[in-house]
C-alpha positions as CSV (number, residue, x, y, z in Angstrom):
1,M,22.7,9.0,29.9
2,A,23.0,8.3,26.2
3,K,23.6,10.9,23.4
4,Q,20.9,10.6,20.7
5,N,22.3,9.7,17.2
6,Y,21.0,12.1,15.0
7,A,23.0,10.9,11.9
8,F,21.4,7.3,12.3
9,E,17.8,9.0,12.6
10,K,18.8,11.3,9.7
11,R,19.6,8.5,7.6
12,Q,16.4,6.7,8.2
13,K,14.3,9.6,7.5
14,E,16.0,9.6,3.8
15,L,15.7,6.1,3.5
16,A,12.3,5.9,4.4
17,K,11.3,9.2,2.0
18,K,13.2,7.5,-0.7
19,K,11.1,4.2,-0.3
20,K,8.0,6.2,-0.3
21,K,9.1,8.5,-3.6
22,E,9.8,5.0,-5.3
23,E,6.4,3.3,-4.5
24,K,4.9,6.3,-5.9
25,R,6.8,6.2,-9.1
26,L,5.9,2.3,-9.3
27,R,2.3,3.4,-8.7
28,K,2.3,6.0,-11.4
29,L,3.8,3.8,-13.9
30,E,1.4,0.9,-13.4
31,G,-1.7,2.9,-12.6
32,G,-1.8,6.1,-14.9
33,G,-3.4,8.4,-12.3
34,N,-6.4,6.1,-11.6
35,E,-5.7,4.2,-8.5
36,D,-8.1,6.2,-6.2
37,Q,-11.0,4.8,-8.7
38,T,-9.9,1.2,-9.0
39,D,-9.6,0.4,-5.3
40,A,-12.3,2.6,-3.9
41,P,-15.9,0.6,-3.4
42,A,-18.7,2.3,-5.3
43,S,-21.3,4.6,-3.3
44,D,-23.6,1.7,-3.2
45,G,-20.9,-0.6,-1.3
46,E,-20.2,-2.7,-4.6
47,L,-17.3,-2.6,-6.3
48,K,-17.5,-1.2,-10.0
49,A,-17.0,-3.7,-13.1
50,P,-14.2,-2.9,-15.4
51,D,-15.6,-1.4,-18.9
52,D,-14.0,-3.9,-20.7
53,S,-15.6,-6.8,-19.2
54,P,-19.0,-8.0,-19.9
55,I,-21.5,-8.1,-17.3
């Protein structure tokens, strides 16, 4: 039976953590904290219109 390569698993985990942290940092730069409201549909199932666009 082959022994597990713990160093490889640790490195993969660290890379995934680093990638997730970088994606979060980019989301913060782009959205400014409003990413929950922009992607989520309204309670009646329709998308909300942006405030600056005429309807």
